[in-house]
Backbone of each chain as ProteinMPNN parsed JSONL, in Angstrom:
{"seq_chain_A": "MLELFDGPVPVEEIMVRWYHDEEGSNYGAFIPFIGTIRDEDGISGLSFDIYEPILESWFDAWQERAKEAGAVLKMAHSRGDVPLHTSSYVAAVFSPKRKVALKMINDFVEDFKASAPIWKYDLKEGKRLYAADRSTPIGGSGILGA", "coords_chain_A": {"N_chain_A": [[124.834, 13.753, -132.771], [121.898, 12.963, -131.15], [119.707, 13.483, -128.566], [117.043, 12.472, -126.46], [114.823, 13.361, -123.838], [112.696, 12.455, -121.137], [110.762, 14.847, -119.811], [112.371, 17.854, -118.397], [115.373, 19.002, -120.088], [118.567, 18.043, -118.98], [120.513, 20.476, -118.437], [123.038, 21.34, -117.308], [124.494, 18.966, -117.0], [124.613, 18.076, -119.657], [125.95, 20.165, -121.013], [128.508, 20.111, -119.848], [129.254, 17.49, -120.426], [129.169, 17.398, -123.289], [131.1, 19.312, -123.837], [133.383, 18.069, -122.78], [133.39, 15.8, -124.383], [134.346, 16.765, -126.788], [136.627, 18.205, -126.302], [139.183, 17.404, -126.94], [139.173, 17.412, -129.674], [140.075, 19.335, -131.338], [138.524, 21.471, -132.193], [137.862, 24.883, -132.771], [135.748, 26.403, -131.956], [132.867, 26.371, -129.899], [129.584, 26.523, -129.919], [126.843, 26.9, -128.089], [123.242, 26.584, -127.873], [120.657, 27.309, -125.726], [117.428, 26.667, -124.985], [114.876, 28.008, -122.996], [111.957, 27.807, -120.884], [109.645, 30.276, -120.78], [107.769, 32.294, -118.444], [104.702, 33.016, -119.384], [101.516, 34.167, -120.58], [100.022, 32.825, -118.658], [100.752, 30.122, -118.472], [101.747, 26.938, -117.038], [103.762, 25.484, -117.906], [105.281, 23.75, -120.701], [104.49, 21.178, -123.106], [105.478, 18.292, -124.985], [105.155, 16.374, -127.992], [106.856, 13.941, -129.928], [107.838, 12.732, -133.096], [109.785, 10.229, -133.573], [111.149, 8.651, -135.686], [111.256, 10.318, -138.025], [112.343, 12.63, -136.977], [114.896, 11.725, -136.392], [115.925, 11.125, -138.976], [115.835, 13.65, -140.122], [117.662, 14.976, -138.433], [119.997, 13.493, -138.962], [120.473, 14.205, -141.625], [121.153, 16.878, -141.29], [123.454, 16.528, -139.787], [125.186, 15.439, -141.656], [125.439, 17.628, -143.352], [126.745, 19.356, -141.612], [129.118, 17.956, -141.278], [130.271, 18.184, -143.798], [131.07, 20.791, -143.636], [133.083, 20.577, -141.876], [132.27, 20.45, -139.283], [130.484, 19.589, -136.189], [127.306, 18.623, -135.007], [125.165, 18.775, -132.156], [122.295, 17.79, -130.294], [119.634, 18.101, -127.966], [116.414, 17.25, -126.713], [113.211, 17.665, -125.099], [110.657, 15.275, -124.142], [107.183, 15.063, -123.426], [106.012, 16.667, -120.368], [107.268, 19.896, -119.41], [108.375, 22.042, -116.985], [108.016, 25.623, -116.157], [110.83, 27.802, -116.576], [112.729, 25.89, -116.939], [114.662, 23.842, -119.203], [113.823, 22.874, -122.537], [115.122, 22.372, -124.814], [118.253, 21.964, -126.241], [120.966, 22.81, -128.227], [124.006, 22.466, -130.135], [126.932, 23.553, -131.852], [130.049, 22.442, -132.942], [133.0, 23.611, -134.331], [135.854, 24.122, -136.526], [136.199, 26.855, -137.029], [134.931, 29.97, -135.821], [133.026, 31.529, -137.299], [131.736, 29.743, -139.044], [130.445, 28.095, -137.195], [128.723, 29.884, -135.877], [126.995, 30.711, -137.935], [125.943, 28.231, -138.62], [124.588, 27.349, -136.279], [122.514, 29.137, -136.187], [121.146, 28.667, -138.658], [120.52, 25.989, -138.305], [118.831, 25.96, -136.008], [116.737, 27.526, -136.956], [115.733, 25.906, -139.077], [115.084, 23.69, -137.588], [112.906, 24.68, -136.111], [111.081, 24.961, -138.187], [110.827, 22.472, -139.4], [111.338, 20.134, -137.822], [109.795, 17.201, -136.555], [108.008, 17.835, -134.155], [105.65, 18.488, -131.653], [104.054, 21.085, -129.916], [102.57, 21.903, -126.794], [100.623, 24.021, -124.698], [100.632, 24.068, -121.177], [98.036, 24.637, -119.21], [95.848, 25.702, -116.755], [95.334, 23.056, -115.965], [94.978, 21.81, -118.393], [96.074, 20.448, -121.602], [97.061, 22.084, -124.24], [97.178, 22.329, -127.672], [99.604, 24.219, -129.387], [98.624, 25.806, -131.684], [98.695, 28.312, -132.988], [101.349, 29.046, -132.939], [102.602, 27.242, -134.484], [104.099, 25.686, -137.397], [103.401, 24.723, -140.723], [105.022, 21.903, -142.145], [107.368, 21.99, -144.861], [105.913, 21.466, -148.073], [103.486, 20.646, -147.172], [99.941, 19.858, -147.218], [99.172, 18.359, -149.444], [97.202, 16.438, -149.328], [94.891, 17.813, -149.139], [91.855, 19.233, -150.541]], "CA_chain_A": [[124.262, 13.161, -131.564], [120.543, 13.41, -130.84], [119.303, 12.899, -127.286], [115.698, 12.839, -126.037], [114.63, 13.174, -122.397], [111.346, 12.615, -120.593], [110.847, 15.998, -118.904], [113.368, 18.872, -118.762], [116.718, 18.616, -120.523], [119.532, 18.329, -117.904], [121.417, 21.388, -119.139], [124.411, 21.376, -116.782], [125.147, 17.68, -117.311], [124.857, 18.004, -121.098], [126.978, 21.13, -121.421], [129.812, 19.619, -119.392], [129.579, 16.254, -121.151], [129.466, 17.716, -124.685], [132.389, 20.006, -123.86], [134.467, 17.09, -122.59], [133.403, 14.895, -125.546], [135.016, 17.362, -127.947], [137.737, 19.099, -125.934], [140.409, 16.97, -127.6], [138.904, 17.246, -131.107], [140.728, 20.439, -132.059], [137.593, 22.486, -132.683], [138.164, 26.201, -132.19], [134.54, 27.086, -131.503], [131.761, 25.586, -129.347], [128.494, 27.498, -129.807], [125.611, 26.256, -127.635], [121.976, 27.304, -127.766], [119.82, 26.709, -124.68], [116.077, 27.234, -124.976], [114.21, 27.821, -121.706], [110.511, 28.06, -120.941], [109.314, 31.541, -120.135], [106.463, 32.462, -117.802], [103.878, 33.938, -120.179], [100.139, 33.751, -120.895], [99.42, 31.986, -117.615], [101.065, 28.693, -118.582], [102.583, 26.372, -115.974], [104.859, 24.815, -118.598], [104.978, 23.288, -122.054], [104.564, 19.73, -123.25], [105.906, 17.99, -126.359], [105.133, 15.064, -128.639], [107.914, 13.829, -130.939], [107.822, 11.548, -133.958], [111.225, 9.994, -133.573], [111.809, 8.208, -136.932], [111.542, 11.421, -138.951], [113.287, 13.536, -136.302], [116.243, 11.157, -136.544], [116.429, 11.294, -140.352], [116.071, 15.099, -140.293], [118.908, 15.321, -137.755], [121.108, 12.854, -139.676], [120.758, 15.018, -142.815], [121.885, 18.062, -140.815], [124.799, 16.124, -139.351], [125.962, 15.311, -142.901], [125.731, 19.0, -143.793], [127.767, 19.876, -140.695], [130.358, 17.23, -141.557], [130.855, 18.789, -145.006], [131.673, 22.063, -143.23], [134.096, 20.273, -140.869], [131.675, 20.719, -137.965], [129.666, 18.549, -135.565], [126.1, 19.122, -134.339], [124.574, 17.981, -131.079], [120.986, 18.317, -129.952], [118.837, 17.385, -126.965], [115.061, 17.81, -126.621], [112.311, 17.019, -124.138], [109.358, 14.668, -124.43], [106.273, 15.215, -122.287], [105.836, 17.966, -119.712], [108.478, 20.621, -119.004], [107.896, 23.203, -116.235], [108.606, 26.946, -116.383], [112.204, 28.12, -116.164], [113.663, 24.795, -117.217], [114.987, 23.813, -120.629], [113.261, 21.794, -123.353], [115.869, 22.239, -126.075], [119.646, 22.397, -126.25], [121.682, 22.43, -129.45], [125.358, 23.018, -130.144], [127.809, 23.291, -132.997], [131.503, 22.51, -132.752], [133.645, 23.701, -135.639], [137.192, 24.7, -136.452], [136.149, 28.316, -137.079], [133.778, 30.592, -135.179], [131.988, 32.017, -138.218], [130.978, 28.577, -139.515], [129.589, 27.619, -136.11], [127.665, 30.871, -135.61], [125.999, 30.625, -139.019], [125.275, 26.93, -138.598], [123.632, 27.232, -135.167], [121.327, 29.911, -136.579], [120.426, 27.944, -139.716], [120.021, 24.728, -137.741], [117.686, 26.214, -135.12], [115.629, 27.992, -137.811], [115.146, 24.757, -139.768], [114.485, 22.888, -136.514], [111.583, 25.254, -135.823], [110.197, 24.824, -139.351], [110.781, 21.125, -139.993], [111.466, 18.966, -136.928], [108.451, 16.708, -136.227], [107.77, 17.984, -132.718], [104.419, 19.264, -131.436], [104.107, 21.798, -128.636], [101.293, 22.149, -126.114], [100.658, 24.83, -123.479], [100.003, 23.488, -119.984], [97.311, 25.791, -118.681], [94.635, 25.366, -115.995], [95.139, 21.607, -115.963], [94.758, 21.282, -119.739], [97.217, 20.366, -122.518], [96.461, 22.75, -125.398], [98.061, 22.408, -128.849], [100.009, 25.599, -129.688], [98.367, 25.89, -133.124], [99.038, 29.619, -133.555], [102.817, 29.187, -133.034], [103.121, 26.091, -135.225], [104.375, 25.938, -138.812], [103.308, 23.531, -141.575], [106.283, 21.435, -142.735], [107.411, 22.241, -146.306], [105.232, 20.443, -148.871], [102.211, 20.258, -146.552], [98.671, 20.186, -147.871], [98.872, 17.605, -150.686], [95.98, 15.624, -149.181], [93.724, 18.701, -149.155], [91.073, 19.213, -151.8]], "C_chain_A": [[122.912, 13.798, -131.25], [120.106, 12.702, -129.566], [117.908, 13.391, -126.914], [115.522, 12.481, -124.565], [113.15, 13.286, -122.055], [111.416, 13.716, -119.539], [111.978, 16.922, -119.315], [114.695, 18.274, -119.224], [117.701, 18.984, -119.397], [120.705, 19.169, -118.438], [122.867, 21.305, -118.635], [125.171, 20.109, -117.181], [125.529, 17.622, -118.787], [125.982, 18.936, -121.516], [128.376, 20.631, -121.062], [130.234, 18.406, -120.218], [129.947, 16.558, -122.602], [130.823, 18.419, -124.79], [133.539, 18.996, -123.749], [134.551, 16.102, -123.762], [134.297, 15.437, -126.658], [136.266, 18.168, -127.59], [139.06, 18.693, -126.577], [140.289, 16.901, -129.108], [139.448, 18.381, -131.967], [139.74, 21.395, -132.736], [137.913, 23.818, -131.998], [136.957, 26.898, -131.614], [133.499, 26.084, -131.036], [130.644, 26.581, -129.079], [127.227, 26.768, -129.368], [124.411, 27.194, -127.741], [121.146, 26.579, -126.721], [118.474, 27.415, -124.683], [115.42, 26.954, -123.638], [112.756, 28.277, -121.803], [110.156, 29.27, -120.101], [107.921, 31.489, -119.502], [105.678, 33.488, -118.611], [102.502, 33.323, -120.417], [99.549, 32.758, -119.885], [99.701, 30.502, -117.715], [101.854, 28.223, -117.351], [103.773, 25.631, -116.576], [104.442, 24.492, -120.021], [105.064, 21.765, -122.065], [104.821, 19.416, -124.721], [105.61, 16.54, -126.738], [106.219, 15.07, -129.711], [107.657, 12.596, -131.789], [109.272, 11.212, -134.284], [111.821, 9.541, -134.91], [112.168, 9.365, -137.862], [112.451, 12.465, -138.293], [114.715, 13.033, -136.508], [116.775, 11.342, -137.964], [116.681, 12.76, -140.668], [117.421, 15.474, -139.666], [120.118, 14.728, -138.48], [121.494, 13.662, -140.927], [121.528, 16.282, -142.428], [123.314, 17.7, -140.39], [125.72, 15.952, -140.561], [126.393, 16.689, -143.401], [126.834, 19.615, -142.914], [129.124, 19.258, -141.012], [131.065, 17.831, -142.775], [131.54, 20.111, -144.697], [132.75, 21.849, -142.167], [133.59, 20.426, -139.452], [130.919, 19.499, -137.444], [128.486, 19.225, -134.87], [125.704, 18.194, -133.21], [123.24, 18.621, -130.708], [120.325, 17.453, -128.889], [117.473, 18.055, -126.874], [114.235, 16.999, -125.633], [111.141, 16.341, -124.813], [108.478, 14.892, -123.202], [106.353, 16.589, -121.665], [107.155, 18.557, -119.235], [108.029, 21.895, -118.28], [108.605, 24.509, -116.609], [110.047, 26.992, -115.885], [113.136, 26.917, -116.171], [113.843, 24.758, -118.735], [114.341, 22.618, -121.325], [114.123, 21.512, -124.58], [117.287, 22.792, -125.91], [120.266, 21.914, -127.552], [123.08, 23.034, -129.383], [126.06, 22.658, -131.443], [129.249, 23.409, -132.527], [132.107, 22.628, -134.144], [135.029, 24.329, -135.505], [137.157, 26.22, -136.342], [134.836, 28.85, -136.506], [132.672, 30.955, -136.169], [131.116, 30.884, -138.751], [129.983, 28.142, -138.445], [128.438, 28.59, -135.848], [126.577, 30.816, -136.682], [125.219, 29.308, -138.912], [124.28, 26.819, -137.453], [122.355, 27.994, -135.503], [120.497, 29.148, -137.62], [119.786, 26.669, -139.175], [118.774, 24.965, -136.885], [116.487, 26.713, -135.933], [114.952, 26.806, -138.507], [114.497, 23.797, -138.771], [113.058, 23.368, -136.244], [110.59, 24.955, -136.952], [109.94, 23.375, -139.752], [110.804, 19.953, -139.017], [110.078, 18.513, -136.473], [108.212, 16.642, -134.715], [106.545, 18.884, -132.556], [104.395, 19.795, -130.014], [102.697, 22.052, -128.106], [101.545, 23.072, -124.923], [100.014, 24.033, -122.353], [99.354, 24.651, -119.234], [96.026, 25.321, -118.006], [94.305, 23.875, -116.095], [94.914, 20.988, -117.331], [96.052, 21.284, -120.547], [96.715, 20.84, -123.878], [97.476, 22.91, -126.522], [98.336, 23.873, -129.205], [99.859, 25.857, -131.193], [98.878, 27.204, -133.717], [100.544, 29.853, -133.651], [103.433, 28.088, -133.885], [103.189, 26.386, -136.717], [104.166, 24.655, -139.616], [104.695, 23.171, -142.149], [106.225, 21.683, -144.234], [106.755, 21.108, -147.088], [103.912, 19.994, -148.273], [101.032, 20.565, -147.463], [98.326, 19.331, -149.07], [97.597, 16.769, -150.561], [94.718, 16.472, -149.192], [93.049, 18.702, -150.51], [91.741, 20.066, -152.882]], "O_chain_A": [[122.803, 15.015, -131.104], [120.13, 11.474, -129.49], [117.614, 14.58, -127.035], [116.001, 11.446, -124.1], [112.437, 14.116, -122.619], [112.05, 13.545, -118.498], [112.499, 16.818, -120.425], [115.083, 17.185, -118.802], [117.675, 20.113, -118.908], [121.741, 18.636, -118.833], [123.803, 21.21, -119.429], [126.315, 20.162, -117.632], [126.624, 17.18, -119.136], [126.865, 18.549, -122.282], [129.305, 20.717, -121.864], [131.38, 18.29, -120.651], [130.94, 16.03, -123.102], [131.597, 18.158, -125.711], [134.516, 19.048, -124.496], [135.634, 15.623, -124.1], [134.93, 14.67, -127.383], [136.898, 18.75, -128.471], [139.954, 19.523, -126.746], [141.191, 16.392, -129.773], [139.29, 18.374, -133.187], [140.074, 22.046, -133.725], [138.197, 23.864, -130.801], [137.093, 27.869, -130.87], [133.27, 25.068, -131.692], [130.721, 27.381, -128.147], [126.598, 26.087, -130.178], [124.545, 28.417, -127.704], [120.95, 25.367, -126.814], [118.39, 28.614, -124.416], [115.397, 25.811, -123.182], [112.387, 29.037, -122.698], [110.34, 29.287, -118.883], [107.034, 30.761, -119.947], [105.952, 34.686, -118.536], [102.355, 32.101, -120.45], [98.683, 31.954, -120.227], [98.986, 29.695, -117.121], [102.542, 29.015, -116.707], [104.677, 25.202, -115.859], [103.38, 24.91, -120.483], [105.63, 21.149, -121.163], [104.429, 20.182, -125.601], [105.783, 15.617, -125.942], [106.47, 16.102, -130.334], [107.299, 11.54, -131.269], [109.894, 11.826, -135.15], [112.911, 9.996, -135.258], [113.262, 9.392, -138.425], [113.244, 13.112, -138.978], [115.628, 13.817, -136.766], [117.946, 11.677, -138.146], [117.622, 13.09, -141.39], [118.221, 16.187, -140.271], [121.151, 15.386, -138.6], [122.674, 13.791, -141.253], [122.437, 16.708, -143.14], [124.253, 18.465, -140.607], [126.903, 16.284, -140.492], [127.535, 16.895, -143.813], [127.73, 20.3, -143.408], [130.146, 19.943, -141.014], [132.288, 17.97, -142.792], [132.47, 20.515, -145.395], [133.275, 22.815, -141.614], [134.383, 20.522, -138.515], [130.738, 18.511, -138.156], [128.641, 20.263, -134.228], [125.884, 16.979, -133.295], [123.076, 19.838, -130.795], [120.442, 16.227, -128.908], [117.374, 19.28, -126.948], [114.509, 15.829, -125.366], [110.686, 16.746, -125.882], [108.97, 14.907, -122.073], [106.71, 17.563, -122.328], [108.033, 17.854, -118.733], [107.373, 22.743, -118.884], [109.639, 24.507, -117.278], [110.424, 26.323, -114.922], [114.177, 26.908, -115.514], [113.243, 25.553, -119.458], [114.309, 21.509, -120.793], [113.893, 20.54, -125.299], [117.483, 23.934, -125.494], [120.112, 20.753, -127.933], [123.31, 24.001, -128.657], [125.816, 21.611, -132.042], [129.618, 24.344, -131.815], [131.777, 21.847, -135.037], [135.337, 24.98, -134.507], [137.982, 26.813, -135.647], [133.774, 28.254, -136.686], [131.498, 30.71, -135.894], [129.903, 31.041, -138.893], [128.824, 27.855, -138.744], [127.306, 28.164, -135.622], [125.387, 30.868, -136.374], [124.001, 29.276, -139.089], [123.21, 26.239, -137.641], [121.255, 27.565, -135.156], [119.283, 29.007, -137.468], [118.664, 26.317, -139.538], [117.78, 24.253, -137.021], [115.346, 26.362, -135.631], [113.724, 26.718, -138.52], [113.483, 23.168, -139.076], [112.126, 22.568, -136.161], [109.407, 24.725, -136.703], [108.926, 23.086, -140.387], [110.329, 18.871, -139.36], [109.268, 19.338, -136.05], [108.212, 15.577, -134.099], [106.417, 19.906, -133.23], [104.67, 19.08, -129.051], [101.772, 22.367, -128.854], [102.548, 22.933, -124.222], [98.978, 23.398, -122.547], [100.035, 25.525, -118.699], [95.214, 24.627, -118.617], [93.151, 23.49, -116.284], [94.685, 19.783, -117.436], [96.997, 22.009, -120.236], [96.03, 20.102, -124.587], [98.512, 23.551, -126.344], [97.406, 24.672, -129.311], [100.846, 26.096, -131.888], [99.43, 27.216, -134.817], [100.98, 30.756, -134.364], [104.656, 28.007, -133.999], [102.444, 27.217, -137.237], [104.69, 23.605, -139.243], [105.439, 24.051, -142.582], [105.151, 21.598, -144.829], [107.0, 19.934, -146.812], [103.277, 19.073, -148.787], [101.112, 21.412, -148.353], [97.276, 19.543, -149.677], [96.98, 16.427, -151.57], [93.609, 15.943, -149.247], [93.606, 18.228, -151.5], [91.227, 20.164, -153.996]]}, "seq_chain_B": "MVRVEFLGPIQKDALELEVTSLRDVAAALQSDAEVKDWLETCAVAVNDTLVKSLDTALKSGDKVSLLPPVCGG", "coords_chain_B": {"N_chain_B": [[96.68, -4.111, -146.953], [96.918, -0.656, -146.114], [98.374, 1.257, -143.596], [97.238, 4.121, -141.931], [98.423, 6.754, -140.102], [97.93, 9.187, -137.523], [99.537, 11.957, -136.381], [100.888, 13.705, -133.444], [98.864, 16.412, -132.454], [96.473, 15.529, -133.639], [93.637, 13.995, -132.865], [93.033, 11.017, -133.36], [92.466, 7.611, -134.037], [94.584, 5.181, -135.697], [94.028, 4.229, -139.149], [93.105, 1.471, -141.297], [93.462, 0.998, -144.631], [92.282, -0.03, -147.872], [94.083, 0.685, -150.399], [95.848, 2.043, -153.288], [97.358, 4.181, -153.943], [98.549, 7.435, -152.872], [96.687, 9.225, -153.639], [94.277, 7.889, -153.373], [94.185, 7.704, -150.612], [93.915, 10.397, -149.958], [91.353, 10.885, -151.017], [89.785, 9.266, -149.358], [90.232, 10.451, -146.84], [89.328, 13.021, -147.188], [86.633, 12.776, -147.008], [86.21, 12.298, -144.414], [85.032, 13.481, -141.544], [86.318, 13.912, -139.098], [88.998, 14.4, -139.639], [89.285, 15.955, -141.844], [89.634, 18.808, -141.739], [92.281, 19.065, -141.081], [93.793, 18.479, -143.282], [94.784, 20.393, -145.149], [96.977, 21.51, -143.92], [98.719, 19.54, -143.226], [101.765, 17.674, -143.463], [102.969, 14.804, -145.302], [104.078, 11.516, -144.812], [105.495, 8.571, -146.189], [106.182, 5.453, -145.082], [107.929, 6.637, -143.251], [109.318, 8.555, -144.717], [109.217, 11.797, -145.992], [106.854, 12.854, -148.42], [105.866, 14.396, -151.548], [104.045, 14.118, -153.561], [100.865, 13.214, -154.798], [100.723, 11.073, -156.42], [102.241, 9.093, -155.422], [102.907, 5.721, -155.135], [101.327, 3.03, -153.347], [101.627, 0.083, -151.364], [100.462, -3.007, -149.922], [101.016, -3.103, -146.438], [102.45, -0.792, -146.268], [103.096, 2.318, -144.55], [101.403, 5.264, -143.889], [101.873, 8.523, -142.748], [100.453, 11.331, -141.143], [101.509, 14.584, -140.635], [100.924, 17.197, -138.638], [101.13, 20.907, -138.345], [104.25, 22.027, -136.945], [106.17, 22.713, -133.921], [108.872, 22.88, -132.391], [111.141, 23.073, -129.531]], "CA_chain_B": [[96.143, -2.931, -146.256], [97.852, 0.43, -145.816], [98.053, 1.858, -142.295], [97.324, 5.581, -141.928], [98.586, 7.202, -138.715], [97.731, 10.622, -137.311], [100.537, 12.281, -135.368], [100.772, 14.926, -132.649], [97.581, 16.817, -131.863], [95.273, 14.987, -134.305], [93.111, 12.974, -131.951], [92.331, 10.016, -134.162], [93.147, 6.317, -134.101], [95.06, 4.813, -137.031], [93.081, 3.547, -140.037], [93.66, 0.49, -142.242], [92.721, 1.263, -145.873], [92.617, -0.774, -149.107], [94.381, 1.748, -151.373], [97.058, 1.767, -154.074], [98.162, 5.395, -154.072], [98.232, 8.481, -151.916], [95.46, 9.885, -154.12], [93.161, 7.155, -152.755], [94.165, 8.084, -149.195], [93.353, 11.751, -149.923], [89.901, 10.786, -151.241], [89.169, 8.694, -148.152], [90.308, 11.366, -145.702], [88.527, 14.227, -147.457], [85.236, 12.535, -146.62], [86.227, 11.943, -142.991], [84.809, 14.755, -140.846], [87.254, 14.059, -137.976], [90.366, 14.732, -140.037], [89.207, 16.792, -143.047], [90.156, 20.162, -141.545], [93.738, 19.029, -140.9], [94.507, 18.055, -144.489], [95.453, 21.514, -145.832], [98.204, 21.924, -143.226], [99.536, 18.379, -142.842], [102.736, 17.018, -144.329], [102.674, 13.37, -145.424], [105.236, 10.627, -144.945], [105.25, 7.165, -146.495], [107.251, 4.66, -144.457], [108.798, 7.589, -142.533], [109.978, 9.511, -145.611], [108.257, 12.802, -146.444], [106.571, 12.806, -149.861], [105.198, 15.618, -152.0], [103.188, 13.844, -154.718], [99.719, 12.325, -154.59], [100.885, 9.894, -157.277], [103.063, 8.103, -154.721], [102.249, 4.399, -155.104], [101.308, 2.375, -152.04], [101.363, -1.357, -151.397], [100.051, -3.533, -148.621], [102.089, -3.056, -145.445], [103.008, 0.563, -146.17], [102.573, 3.184, -143.479], [101.27, 6.676, -144.241], [101.748, 9.329, -141.53], [100.086, 12.736, -141.32], [102.239, 15.409, -139.674], [100.371, 18.551, -138.575], [102.152, 21.94, -138.139], [105.195, 21.694, -135.874], [106.775, 23.804, -133.139], [109.782, 22.343, -131.381], [111.953, 24.039, -128.778]], "C_chain_B": [[97.262, -1.923, -146.005], [97.404, 1.067, -144.5], [98.24, 3.369, -142.385], [97.336, 6.052, -140.481], [98.497, 8.718, -138.632], [98.592, 11.053, -136.129], [100.189, 13.551, -134.59], [99.352, 15.188, -132.19], [96.347, 16.26, -132.551], [94.776, 13.81, -133.467], [92.316, 11.944, -132.747], [93.156, 8.727, -134.192], [93.566, 6.021, -135.54], [93.963, 4.087, -137.813], [93.834, 2.496, -140.854], [92.829, 0.628, -143.522], [93.212, 0.361, -147.002], [92.846, 0.258, -150.202], [95.66, 1.396, -152.13], [97.891, 3.021, -154.341], [97.726, 6.401, -153.024], [96.961, 9.235, -152.328], [94.215, 9.207, -153.509], [93.032, 7.524, -151.272], [93.528, 9.468, -149.065], [91.836, 11.697, -150.066], [89.201, 10.265, -149.989], [89.142, 9.709, -147.011], [89.485, 12.638, -145.919], [87.055, 14.021, -147.086], [85.128, 12.125, -145.147], [86.174, 13.24, -142.173], [85.83, 14.99, -139.728], [88.6, 14.634, -138.394], [90.421, 15.731, -141.205], [89.895, 18.155, -142.87], [91.674, 20.206, -141.345], [94.484, 18.911, -142.236], [95.312, 19.172, -145.16], [96.806, 21.859, -145.205], [99.113, 20.75, -142.851], [100.55, 18.002, -143.916], [102.45, 15.511, -144.289], [103.981, 12.594, -145.568], [104.751, 9.231, -145.311], [106.459, 6.384, -145.983], [108.35, 5.559, -143.906], [109.67, 8.46, -143.426], [108.932, 10.501, -146.119], [108.093, 12.727, -147.956], [105.77, 14.044, -150.251], [104.261, 15.386, -153.177], [102.073, 12.873, -154.357], [99.841, 11.061, -155.419], [101.785, 8.833, -156.648], [102.301, 6.777, -154.612], [102.343, 3.808, -153.701], [101.041, 0.889, -152.234], [101.01, -1.828, -149.993], [101.239, -3.569, -147.66], [102.723, -1.689, -145.311], [102.347, 1.333, -145.026], [102.552, 4.624, -143.975], [101.083, 7.452, -142.941], [101.375, 10.753, -141.889], [100.738, 13.553, -140.21], [101.668, 16.825, -139.683], [101.474, 19.59, -138.301], [102.953, 21.739, -136.846], [105.687, 22.946, -135.132], [107.645, 23.21, -132.048], [110.421, 23.461, -130.574], [111.241, 24.661, -127.601]], "O_chain_B": [[98.401, -2.294, -145.72], [96.227, 1.374, -144.308], [99.272, 3.845, -142.858], [96.399, 5.797, -139.724], [98.925, 9.436, -139.536], [98.405, 10.577, -135.009], [99.341, 14.348, -134.993], [98.705, 14.315, -131.612], [95.24, 16.505, -132.07], [95.427, 12.769, -133.383], [91.088, 11.995, -132.801], [94.376, 8.755, -134.352], [92.976, 6.544, -136.486], [93.095, 3.428, -137.239], [95.039, 2.612, -141.075], [91.62, 0.398, -143.499], [94.396, 0.03, -147.083], [91.895, 0.667, -150.868], [96.453, 0.566, -151.684], [98.988, 2.941, -154.893], [96.689, 6.25, -152.377], [96.257, 9.801, -151.492], [93.234, 9.872, -153.177], [91.927, 7.641, -150.743], [92.704, 9.695, -148.179], [91.114, 12.374, -149.334], [88.145, 10.77, -149.607], [88.145, 9.816, -146.297], [89.008, 13.252, -144.966], [86.323, 14.988, -146.875], [84.079, 11.664, -144.697], [87.146, 13.994, -142.12], [86.173, 16.136, -139.438], [89.273, 15.283, -137.593], [91.48, 16.279, -141.511], [90.642, 18.598, -143.742], [92.28, 21.274, -141.433], [95.675, 19.212, -142.308], [96.4, 18.924, -145.681], [97.676, 22.427, -145.865], [100.157, 20.946, -142.23], [100.247, 18.008, -145.109], [101.788, 15.012, -143.38], [104.865, 12.967, -146.339], [103.727, 8.766, -144.81], [107.595, 6.62, -146.393], [109.539, 5.286, -144.069], [110.65, 9.042, -142.96], [107.882, 10.096, -146.618], [109.069, 12.558, -148.687], [105.096, 14.659, -149.425], [103.731, 16.344, -153.74], [102.298, 11.853, -153.704], [99.145, 10.079, -155.16], [102.06, 7.802, -157.26], [101.198, 6.723, -154.069], [103.303, 4.049, -152.968], [100.323, 0.488, -153.15], [101.237, -1.125, -149.008], [102.329, -4.011, -148.023], [103.454, -1.436, -144.354], [101.226, 1.047, -144.606], [103.572, 5.142, -144.43], [100.24, 7.093, -142.119], [101.92, 11.322, -142.834], [100.564, 13.276, -139.023], [101.898, 17.577, -140.63], [102.621, 19.217, -138.053], [102.416, 21.343, -135.811], [105.627, 24.064, -135.643], [107.204, 23.056, -130.909], [110.264, 24.641, -130.888], [111.822, 25.486, -126.895]]}, "name": "protein", "num_of_chains": 2, "seq": "MLELFDGPVPVEEIMVRWYHDEEGSNYGAFIPFIGTIRDEDGISGLSFDIYEPILESWFDAWQERAKEAGAVLKMAHSRGDVPLHTSSYVAAVFSPKRKVALKMINDFVEDFKASAPIWKYDLKEGKRLYAADRSTPIGGSGILGAMVRVEFLGPIQKDALELEVTSLRDVAAALQSDAEVKDWLETCAVAVNDTLVKSLDTALKSGDKVSLLPPVCGG"}
């Protein structure tokens, strides 16, 4: 399940809903990750662009990987502006065993950072500034270069 | 015509190019001052699938997307 929201991710609603979605599914472990926006470098918030077709295929490939391990992945992310101290990203793994879920949430979030087609901007002094120094080229980048 | 789209922070309108492979797209973009500096760090998708070879063939109606470095979360 992949969910996108304009503005902050509604963390409380999602956590309760995802828990109830799976409470009868006989999973022994529910490991959520909630990313929140810290007050740093004078920003008033962050902003995001998403390219949905490739985000969806990236997520579907991860869901297949989770399925092979007997697990289920869920993810929610923001589009547009997200103020300080709210959440732009929530992910969760449900699995029969704790160790599978703990490893998978780590691997999933790491690959999310490196591969998901999402672009981050700092909101600062009324401007929307691409976070170039915190961004990572997707694997295989650069083929169009000289 | 092949449509070339620039995603995220690349501030450039889409182009329509008469090309038959990704190599032709590379040649066209390398001489485009607005986008040249992005090429070394961009991933490339054809019809929303990431590709890794310049020999990827293109036909009229295809869509090429340039994906600059990412940072979700």
